[in-house]
BALUM-158651 format. One record per residue (C-alpha): residue in one letter; residue number from 1; x, y, z. Coordinates in steps of 0.02 Angstrom, whole numbers. Layout:
BEGIN
A,NUM,X,Y,Z
...
***
This chain:
BEGIN
M,1,-2932,-2209,-662
M,2,-2754,-2144,-672
H,3,-2621,-2279,-658
M,4,-2482,-2234,-539
A,5,-2320,-2323,-576
S,6,-2269,-2434,-431
W,7,-2095,-2426,-356
L,8,-2057,-2591,-444
E,9,-2085,-2502,-611
T,10,-2007,-2337,-560
Y,11,-1846,-2404,-480
P,12,-1795,-2561,-574
P,13,-1609,-2603,-579
R,14,-1534,-2529,-737
R,15,-1357,-2600,-721
F,16,-1302,-2777,-684
S,17,-1211,-2708,-532
E,18,-1377,-2646,-460
L,19,-1453,-2821,-449
A,20,-1475,-2874,-267
L,21,-1378,-3035,-296
D,22,-1212,-3111,-245
E,23,-1062,-3039,-339
S,24,-1020,-3209,-415
V,25,-1197,-3225,-487
I,26,-1192,-3048,-557
D,27,-1024,-3088,-641
T,28,-1101,-3243,-722
I,29,-1253,-3145,-784
E,30,-1146,-3006,-858
R,31,-1027,-3131,-940
V,32,-1174,-3225,-1020
A,33,-1253,-3064,-1085
L,34,-1090,-3005,-1165
Q,35,-1050,-3170,-1253
A,36,-1039,-3161,-1443
N,37,-1150,-3316,-1450
P,38,-1259,-3310,-1293
P,39,-1341,-3473,-1237
H,40,-1524,-3512,-1202
L,41,-1551,-3477,-1017
L,42,-1646,-3550,-870
I,43,-1657,-3428,-724
S,44,-1725,-3510,-567
G,45,-1755,-3449,-390
P,46,-1887,-3418,-257
P,47,-2020,-3280,-273
G,48,-1949,-3103,-271
S,49,-1768,-3158,-295
G,50,-1744,-3055,-454
K,51,-1782,-3174,-598
T,52,-1881,-3045,-699
A,53,-1758,-2903,-664
T,54,-1616,-3018,-720
W,55,-1692,-3067,-887
H,56,-1741,-2886,-923
L,57,-1559,-2831,-908
I,58,-1491,-2979,-1008
V,59,-1615,-2948,-1150
R,60,-1576,-2761,-1151
Q,61,-1389,-2798,-1163
V,62,-1405,-2932,-1299
L,63,-1532,-2845,-1412
G,64,-1482,-2665,-1386
P,65,-1593,-2510,-1360
S,66,-1737,-2573,-1468
W,67,-1754,-2735,-1368
R,68,-1939,-2712,-1332
S,69,-1991,-2736,-1513
T,70,-1907,-2906,-1529
T,71,-1937,-2980,-1356
H,72,-2090,-3090,-1335
V,73,-2150,-3139,-1162
L,74,-2270,-3279,-1117
Q,75,-2330,-3306,-938
A,76,-2352,-3495,-922
K,77,-2448,-3479,-758
D,78,-2585,-3381,-846
L,79,-2595,-3516,-980
A,80,-2625,-3647,-846
K,81,-2778,-3550,-786
T,82,-2867,-3531,-954
A,83,-2967,-3646,-1065
G,84,-2891,-3684,-1236
A,85,-2717,-3657,-1167
M,86,-2632,-3773,-1290
A,87,-2705,-3678,-1439
A,88,-2654,-3511,-1362
F,89,-2479,-3578,-1334
E,90,-2465,-3641,-1514
S,91,-2528,-3478,-1588
F,92,-2400,-3383,-1481
L,93,-2259,-3490,-1552
R,94,-2331,-3500,-1730
P,95,-2415,-3333,-1769
G,96,-2444,-3390,-1950
G,97,-2554,-3537,-1897
K,98,-2531,-3718,-1852
D,99,-2471,-3777,-2023
S,100,-2359,-3629,-2055
S,101,-2172,-3661,-2060
D,102,-2149,-3482,-2000
T,103,-2118,-3486,-1812
L,104,-2098,-3338,-1695
A,105,-1920,-3395,-1659
S,106,-1868,-3407,-1842
R,107,-1924,-3232,-1889
T,108,-1788,-3107,-1917
S,109,-1849,-2931,-1913
L,110,-1801,-2759,-1972
D,111,-1814,-2699,-1793
A,112,-1671,-2812,-1746
F,113,-1554,-2740,-1877
D,114,-1605,-2564,-1831
S,115,-1542,-2582,-1652
T,116,-1385,-2483,-1686
F,117,-1483,-2337,-1760
S,118,-1617,-2328,-1625
Q,119,-1632,-2167,-1529
V,120,-1564,-2200,-1356
S,121,-1639,-2093,-1219
A,122,-1515,-2016,-1099
D,123,-1565,-2129,-953
D,124,-1563,-2289,-1056
V,125,-1389,-2356,-1024
A,126,-1333,-2531,-1071
P,127,-1331,-2636,-911
A,128,-1145,-2675,-933
G,129,-1106,-2489,-952
H,130,-1075,-2506,-1140
E,131,-1169,-2581,-1288
S,132,-1116,-2754,-1345
Q,133,-997,-2747,-1492
R,134,-1052,-2884,-1612
G,135,-970,-2843,-1774
S,136,-856,-2988,-1820
Q,137,-902,-3121,-1947
N,138,-901,-3257,-1814
D,139,-1034,-3170,-1710
V,140,-1209,-3242,-1710
H,141,-1343,-3113,-1745
I,142,-1481,-3139,-1618
S,143,-1636,-3055,-1688
R,144,-1762,-3097,-1552
I,145,-1778,-3170,-1378
I,146,-1927,-3271,-1319
V,147,-1956,-3267,-1131
I,148,-2065,-3399,-1048
E,149,-2099,-3345,-869
D,150,-2142,-3481,-741
A,151,-2097,-3613,-869
D,152,-2114,-3746,-734
H,153,-2303,-3724,-758
L,154,-2298,-3772,-943
G,155,-2339,-3955,-917
H,156,-2267,-4101,-1016
K,157,-2374,-4079,-1172
R,158,-2311,-3906,-1216
Q,159,-2126,-3925,-1176
P,160,-2079,-4040,-1324
L,161,-2146,-3907,-1445
L,162,-2019,-3786,-1374
R,163,-1878,-3911,-1386
R,164,-1907,-3935,-1573
M,165,-1913,-3748,-1600
M,166,-1753,-3719,-1500
E,167,-1662,-3846,-1609
A,168,-1725,-3773,-1773
T,169,-1698,-3588,-1741
S,170,-1540,-3570,-1638
H,171,-1459,-3459,-1771
T,172,-1583,-3316,-1746
S,173,-1669,-3332,-1577
R,174,-1637,-3367,-1396
F,175,-1756,-3432,-1263
I,176,-1752,-3377,-1081
F,177,-1853,-3479,-955
T,178,-1888,-3428,-777
A,179,-1942,-3556,-648
Q,180,-1965,-3583,-462
T,181,-1950,-3772,-477
P,182,-1836,-3811,-625
S,183,-1852,-3999,-592
R,184,-2027,-3989,-667
M,185,-1953,-3949,-837
I,186,-1908,-4092,-953
D,187,-1724,-4139,-970
A,188,-1728,-4101,-1156
L,189,-1759,-3916,-1116
R,190,-1647,-3903,-964
S,191,-1500,-3983,-1054
R,192,-1511,-3850,-1192
T,193,-1498,-3704,-1070
Q,194,-1368,-3627,-958
H,195,-1442,-3629,-783
I,196,-1425,-3474,-673
R,197,-1484,-3507,-495
L,198,-1539,-3361,-386
T,199,-1568,-3374,-198
G,200,-1679,-3271,-82
V,201,-1612,-3093,-65
P,202,-1512,-3071,97
R,203,-1599,-2965,229
K,204,-1461,-2832,232
K,205,-1475,-2808,42
I,206,-1664,-2789,54
E,207,-1646,-2660,192
R,208,-1513,-2564,94
R,209,-1626,-2561,-62
L,210,-1775,-2499,39
N,211,-1666,-2362,116
Q,212,-1607,-2306,-57
I,213,-1785,-2293,-124
C,214,-1850,-2204,31
S,215,-1714,-2073,14
M,216,-1755,-2052,-172
E,217,-1939,-2031,-124
D,218,-1889,-1908,14
I,219,-1968,-2018,148
E,220,-1898,-2037,324
P,221,-1958,-2201,400
V,222,-1947,-2228,588
R,223,-1788,-2317,639
G,224,-1803,-2507,631
I,225,-1959,-2522,523
L,226,-1863,-2559,361
G,227,-1769,-2696,453
D,228,-1936,-2767,511
I,229,-2002,-2766,332
A,230,-1842,-2850,269
H,231,-1863,-2982,405
I,232,-2045,-3026,367
S,233,-2011,-3026,179
D,234,-1900,-3179,202
G,235,-1788,-3153,50
N,236,-1927,-3086,-63
L,237,-1873,-2912,-121
R,238,-2033,-2885,-222
K,239,-2140,-2914,-67
A,240,-2029,-2796,36
L,241,-2047,-2657,-93
F,242,-2235,-2682,-105
T,243,-2258,-2679,84
T,244,-2149,-2523,106
E,245,-2239,-2433,-35
V,246,-2412,-2471,37
L,247,-2357,-2407,209
A,248,-2278,-2251,129
L,249,-2437,-2211,29
R,250,-2539,-2219,189
E,251,-2406,-2119,285
L,252,-2383,-2263,408
L,253,-2193,-2280,406
G,254,-2180,-2178,566
D,255,-2229,-2318,685
R,256,-2166,-2498,685
E,257,-2334,-2559,751
N,258,-2415,-2508,587
L,259,-2324,-2646,494
H,260,-2410,-2780,596
R,261,-2579,-2695,576
L,262,-2558,-2683,388
L,263,-2510,-2866,369
T,264,-2662,-2925,466
M,265,-2781,-2806,378
I,266,-2720,-2818,199
S,267,-2809,-2976,148
T,268,-2915,-3043,291
N,269,-3080,-3002,205
E,270,-3026,-3084,42
V,271,-2960,-3236,137
Q,272,-3128,-3250,227
R,273,-3217,-3248,57
M,274,-3098,-3385,-3
I,275,-3134,-3496,148
E,276,-3322,-3469,135
A,277,-3320,-3516,-50
A,278,-3221,-3675,-11
L,279,-3341,-3723,130
R,280,-3484,-3706,4
G,281,-3392,-3830,-106
Q,282,-3345,-3697,-235
V,283,-3158,-3729,-248
V,284,-3126,-3732,-436
E,285,-3260,-3647,-541
W,286,-3247,-3584,-719
R,287,-3354,-3442,-783
W,288,-3367,-3360,-953
E,289,-3327,-3174,-950
K,290,-3320,-3043,-1086
D,291,-3142,-2992,-1124
G,292,-3152,-2856,-1255
Y,293,-3247,-2935,-1401
K,294,-3225,-3117,-1354
N,295,-3283,-3226,-1211
T,296,-3148,-3309,-1107
R,297,-3158,-3437,-969
K,298,-3096,-3369,-803
L,299,-3055,-3465,-647
K,300,-3170,-3419,-503
G,301,-3217,-3501,-338
A,302,-3099,-3513,-190
L,303,-2945,-3550,-296
G,304,-2982,-3400,-409
I,305,-2994,-3288,-254
Y,306,-2828,-3361,-192
D,307,-2744,-3320,-359
D,308,-2809,-3141,-349
I,309,-2744,-3119,-171
I,310,-2572,-3183,-222
S,311,-2555,-3076,-379
Q,312,-2639,-2914,-323
Q,313,-2569,-2906,-146
S,314,-2398,-2978,-185
L,315,-2415,-3108,-49
E,316,-2350,-3286,-39
A,317,-2440,-3447,8
E,318,-2368,-3438,185
D,319,-2443,-3264,211
V,320,-2615,-3327,157
I,321,-2602,-3477,275
E,322,-2567,-3358,419
Q,323,-2722,-3257,372
V,324,-2827,-3416,361
H,325,-2773,-3457,539
Q,326,-2826,-3284,598
V,327,-2996,-3298,514
L,328,-3029,-3472,584
T,329,-2973,-3433,762
G,330,-3047,-3257,765
G,331,-3224,-3328,765
R,332,-3275,-3232,609
L,333,-3353,-3385,526
N,334,-3462,-3453,668
L,335,-3417,-3632,624
P,336,-3479,-3775,736
E,337,-3336,-3838,846
K,338,-3318,-4005,755
Q,339,-3300,-3919,585
L,340,-3180,-3790,656
I,341,-3066,-3928,724
S,342,-3067,-4015,554
A,343,-3027,-3850,465
L,344,-2882,-3813,584
A,345,-2814,-3990,557
A,346,-2819,-3964,367
L,347,-2734,-3795,390
S,348,-2598,-3870,498
D,349,-2565,-4010,371
C,350,-2551,-3878,233
D,351,-2429,-3776,338
V,352,-2317,-3930,360
R,353,-2323,-3970,173
L,354,-2279,-3791,127
R,355,-2115,-3802,223
R,356,-2062,-3948,113
S,357,-2131,-3887,-53
S,358,-2099,-3740,-168
Q,359,-2269,-3766,-251
G,360,-2377,-3665,-132
R,361,-2529,-3658,-245
I,362,-2545,-3848,-255
Q,363,-2538,-3864,-65
V,364,-2668,-3726,-39
E,365,-2783,-3804,-169
K,366,-2774,-3970,-75
M,367,-2820,-3880,87
L,368,-2968,-3793,3
H,369,-3034,-3961,-60
E,370,-3019,-4026,119
F,371,-3121,-3876,178
A,372,-3254,-3921,48
S,373,-3265,-4099,115
I,374,-3284,-4036,295
Q,375,-3450,-3955,251
Q,376,-3511,-4115,166
Q,377,-3481,-4214,325
***
């Protein structure tokens, strides 16, 4: 099947000035990236606020045109969902094996020193508009950057390993952490980073970005629909882009009603599967699956379905909760009245908790366990 690049891949910001952030935050990001001795970074913010776009630009500015060969990315959320996560984490940080003194962060590499000779394609401009000049003797030569995405999912066992590595290798490497809830990271890591806080993207900036991309794609949406999308995206630019692209692919940007239809249709069937699995008591289930030549344990059951909905459809916990409400009240499950009332009570409690928490997955998992207990009653 041919992979079509999504708008997120096709139209990423290439300059610091193109980030959909406040001017003061952009100034901080650019200043950090141009420092002769850049710090370790912690970039925090809600979903879709630009954490990934921000670190991409910083890494490109610090390491130069050949940044891809010396940037290593680990998604901590994926680690949390696999068996043997600690071993996987250790082998990522110590490619030479557990007893090896050679760590990923301490490796200098020929690629890093080749950055000035790399062929730069015409459209690959440095995010600051010029390459960083790091020629003086006082400059620190950063040879690689290790990015830990969603580092707030690392847990307390893995974080001290990183702290030791950050202390030992600060002459050659830098760490960049992204997080939604930075308070879940240990003080020893947070105190070694400069913290850049992002907020939800303002509605006007989301609408402006959608307008720019639509004009580049030669699409004329009906008046008002991009404002609607910006409104329901609630500060999440990634979700806004995804929604607009799905509507554009189906040629549905000509009628504002289509947005509502899309949102109700996009995941109702999957959400129904998730609820049914939970009611059968299958909330957290692990199964072995072939992944290339080796077997890996994959999370299935209701929580596995929830993770798929979130990642594949670019939705947030609140969107899923809305869909759960539609499935329960739409009579699609034929639940006895007593069970339906219990399910709606669990849903309502989850909705309240979500407004106070930035850890949507934990709240949804609690609700799914409550659904499982309903059936046992």
